[in-house]
C-alpha positions as CSV (number, residue, x, y, z in Angstrom):
1,M,-6.9,-15.8,-11.8
2,K,-5.3,-13.5,-9.0
3,T,-6.4,-9.6,-8.4
4,I,-3.1,-7.6,-8.3
5,I,-3.6,-4.6,-5.8
6,C,-0.2,-3.3,-6.0
7,R,1.1,-3.6,-9.3
8,C,4.3,-1.9,-8.5
9,E,5.7,-4.8,-6.3
10,D,3.4,-7.5,-7.7
11,I,1.3,-8.0,-4.6
12,A,-2.0,-9.7,-5.2
13,E,-5.4,-9.6,-3.1
14,D,-5.2,-12.9,-1.8
15,E,-1.9,-12.0,0.1
16,I,-3.4,-8.8,2.0
17,V,-7.0,-11.0,2.8
18,A,-4.7,-13.5,4.3
19,L,-2.9,-11.1,6.5
20,V,-5.8,-9.2,7.6
21,R,-7.3,-12.7,8.4
22,K,-4.0,-13.2,10.6
23,D,-5.0,-9.9,12.5
24,V,-3.0,-7.5,10.9
25,K,-5.4,-4.5,10.3
26,S,-3.3,-1.3,9.0
27,I,-2.1,-0.4,5.8
28,E,1.5,0.6,7.6
29,E,1.6,-3.2,8.8
30,I,0.4,-4.6,5.4
31,K,2.9,-2.2,3.9
32,R,6.0,-3.5,6.2
33,L,5.1,-7.1,5.6
34,T,4.6,-7.2,2.2
35,R,6.3,-3.9,0.3
36,A,2.6,-2.9,-1.1
37,G,2.8,1.0,-1.4
38,M,6.4,1.1,-1.4
39,G,7.2,1.0,-5.1
40,H,7.3,3.6,-7.7
41,C,4.2,5.0,-7.0
42,Q,4.0,5.2,-3.4
43,G,0.6,4.0,-2.6
44,R,-0.8,6.6,-4.7
45,T,-2.8,3.3,-6.7
46,C,-3.0,0.8,-3.9
47,K,-3.4,2.4,-0.3
48,R,-7.5,2.6,-1.4
49,L,-7.6,-0.5,-2.9
50,I,-6.1,-2.0,0.9
51,A,-8.2,0.0,3.1
52,Q,-11.2,-1.4,0.8
53,I,-9.9,-5.1,1.8
54,I,-9.0,-4.2,5.6
55,A,-12.5,-2.4,5.8
56,R,-14.6,-5.3,4.0
57,E,-12.5,-8.1,6.1
58,T,-12.7,-6.6,9.4
59,G,-16.5,-5.0,8.9
60,K,-15.5,-1.5,9.4
61,R,-16.3,1.4,7.5
62,W,-13.7,2.4,4.9
63,S,-13.5,5.6,6.8
64,E,-12.4,4.2,9.8
65,I,-9.3,2.6,8.5
66,P,-6.3,4.8,9.0
67,F,-4.0,6.3,6.3
68,S,-0.4,6.0,6.7
69,T,1.4,8.8,6.0
70,T,3.0,10.2,2.7
71,R,6.7,11.1,3.3
72,P,8.6,12.9,0.5
73,P,9.4,12.8,-2.5
74,I,5.6,12.9,-2.8
75,K,6.2,12.0,-6.7
76,P,9.0,9.8,-7.7
77,V,12.1,11.9,-8.6
78,S,14.9,10.5,-10.8
79,L,18.5,9.6,-9.7
80,K,19.9,11.9,-12.3
81,T,17.7,14.6,-11.0
82,V,19.1,14.1,-7.4
83,A,22.5,13.5,-8.7
84,S,22.8,16.9,-10.9
85,R,21.6,19.3,-8.0
86,K,25.0,20.7,-6.1
């Protein structure tokens, strides 16, 4: 049974572990390679889990893993809302 880390993009833990073992050591790199954190929640659900995996696999402390920056919109906005603006 696979453990899903990013539910929005359906990215499993074993995919992230494989990347970390291939020397991909940042959340931003994992995001670019897998789209983890680019779904509806914009990483609010999975970023911390990815950081924990990186820390576990590299032997670093969780607080040493740099987080990617959040870019607007901070929360999802529907196209209907955007289209209704003048």
